[in-house]
C-alpha positions as CSV (number, residue, x, y, z in Angstrom):
1,M,44.6,30.3,-40.1
2,S,43.1,31.0,-37.0
3,E,42.7,28.9,-34.1
4,Y,39.8,27.5,-33.0
5,K,38.7,28.7,-29.5
6,P,35.8,27.0,-27.7
7,I,33.3,29.0,-26.2
8,T,33.8,28.9,-22.3
9,S,32.7,30.0,-19.1
10,N,32.7,29.6,-15.1
11,L,29.5,31.7,-14.0
12,G,26.0,30.0,-14.3
13,A,22.9,32.2,-13.0
14,L,19.8,30.4,-12.4
15,T,16.3,31.8,-13.0
16,S,12.8,30.2,-13.0
17,V,10.0,31.8,-15.1
18,A,6.4,30.9,-14.0
19,S,4.2,29.4,-16.8
20,A,1.9,31.7,-18.6
21,A,-0.8,31.7,-21.5
22,A,0.8,34.5,-22.9
23,S,3.9,35.6,-24.4
24,T,6.4,36.3,-21.8
25,T,10.6,36.9,-21.4
26,I,12.0,33.9,-20.6
27,L,15.5,35.3,-21.3
28,A,16.7,38.9,-21.6
29,A,18.7,39.8,-24.3
30,N,22.6,39.9,-22.4
31,A,25.5,40.6,-24.8
32,R,28.0,38.9,-22.2
33,R,25.9,35.4,-22.6
34,K,28.0,32.4,-23.6
35,G,24.8,30.0,-23.7
36,A,21.9,28.9,-21.7
37,T,19.7,25.9,-21.4
38,V,15.9,25.6,-20.4
39,I,13.8,22.9,-18.6
40,N,10.1,23.0,-18.8
41,T,8.4,21.7,-15.3
42,D,5.0,22.6,-16.4
43,A,2.5,19.9,-17.6
44,N,1.4,22.3,-20.6
45,A,4.2,22.4,-23.6
46,L,6.4,25.7,-23.7
47,C,6.7,27.5,-27.2
48,L,9.9,29.1,-27.2
49,R,10.8,32.0,-29.8
50,L,14.3,33.0,-30.3
51,D,14.0,35.8,-32.8
52,G,12.7,38.4,-29.6
53,G,9.3,38.6,-30.7
54,T,6.4,37.6,-29.3
55,A,5.8,34.1,-29.0
56,T,2.3,32.2,-29.9
57,T,1.6,28.5,-29.9
58,T,0.6,28.4,-33.4
59,T,3.3,29.9,-35.8
60,G,5.4,32.2,-33.7
61,F,7.7,29.5,-31.9
62,N,11.1,27.6,-32.8
63,V,11.0,25.1,-30.3
64,R,8.5,23.5,-28.4
65,L,9.0,21.9,-24.7
66,V,6.8,19.1,-23.6
67,Q,7.0,18.5,-19.9
68,N,10.4,18.0,-18.4
69,A,11.8,18.6,-21.7
70,Y,15.3,20.3,-21.7
71,Y,16.8,22.7,-24.6
72,E,20.3,24.2,-25.3
73,I,19.7,28.2,-26.7
74,P,22.4,27.9,-29.3
75,F,25.3,29.0,-27.6
76,G,26.9,32.5,-28.8
77,Y,23.1,33.7,-29.3
78,T,22.5,36.7,-27.0
79,G,18.9,38.0,-27.6
80,L,16.2,37.8,-26.2
81,V,14.1,34.8,-25.6
82,T,10.1,34.8,-25.3
83,G,8.1,31.7,-24.8
84,I,4.3,30.9,-24.2
85,W,2.8,28.3,-22.7
86,E,0.0,26.0,-24.4
87,A,-2.1,26.7,-20.9
88,D,-1.3,27.7,-18.1
89,G,-0.3,25.7,-15.4
90,A,1.9,25.1,-12.2
91,G,5.2,24.7,-13.4
92,A,8.0,27.0,-15.1
93,A,10.8,27.6,-17.4
94,N,14.1,26.8,-15.5
95,V,16.3,28.9,-17.0
96,C,20.2,28.9,-16.7
97,E,22.1,31.1,-18.2
98,F,26.3,31.5,-19.1
99,V,28.1,34.5,-19.1
């Protein structure tokens, strides 16, 4: 039987991605990533896609974040995260990536 080893990190990198009404990279693929968080500061909802495809506001998303909503990217997921806002506003996606 193997011993459980929790995912740990001692380094977080903060970035901010301005809102856009077109699919944009929220978090680049990173093989060293342990986890990440996203907070949507825009008044418009942010639709996140977690499989690296083009995000859309209709069916091309996995998670919809309203203003000031918080989401944890599944810890251990190292792929590309894309997103699109339902309309372009003045906010951003505030991202913290743990490596």
